N, C-alpha and C positions, 0 to 999 in steps of 0.2 A: 087517789087512794085515801080512804078514811083512816085516821089515826086517833087512838084514844090515849090521853096523857093523864095519868094520875099522879099526884104529888102527895106523899105522906109528910106532914109537917107538924110543928108545935108552934104556938104563939110566940114563945120566947126565943125562937131560933132565928138569929139574923140571917144566915145564909138561905133559910126557907123564904123569908120575906124578900130577899134579894132575887132569888130565882123566880118567884111569882111575879115580881115587877118586870124582870127581864122577859119572861115568856109573854106577859101582857104587851110589852112594847114590841115584841116580835109578832103579835097577833096570833099567838098559839092558844087555842082553847084547852083548858085543863080543869080537872076536878081536884079540889083541895081537900084532903082527908086529915083532919087534925087528930093525931093519935092520942092526945090527952083528953079529948072530949068523947072518944068512942073506943071502947075496948076491942071491938071487932077490927077497926082500922089499925090499932096497935098490934094485934095479932097478925094481920095481913103483912104489915111492915116486917115484923119479926120473921115470918115465913119467907120473905124476899131476902132475907139475910141482913136486915138492918141492924146496925149497932149505933147509928146516929141518924139525924134528919138533916136535910131532906133526903128522901128516897123517891126517885122518879121511875115510874113504871110506864113504859111506852109500848103499846100494842098496835100492830098494823094489821089491816084486813088480809094481807098475804100470809099471815101467820108468824111474822117476825116479832120478836119481843126483846126489849131491852130493859135492864134494871140498872140504874145509875145511882150510886151512893155518894152523897154530898152534892154540892152545886158545881158540877163539872160542865161548864159552858160548852167546851169543845166536843165532849162526848154527846151532849144533848143536841148540838148542831148536827153532828154526824147522824145520830139516830133519827132526827127529823128532816134531814137533807135540807138544812138551812144554809 
């Protein structure tokens, strides 16, 4: 099953960098959307209920969607079945 992983981040966000390194080590492909470099990404993050970064939006082909606020490794593992 295909899964799309989008992470809304900021360059100065330590947990954002930590999550990206962790996902890379787990061989999970993701799209990094820096909210400081693109106003559209900032608005998308706000629409997902963001009050901080990272915000991880996981979409599966079966229609399931997960929005995880902060770097919550256990929730990401569950959402990705790792």
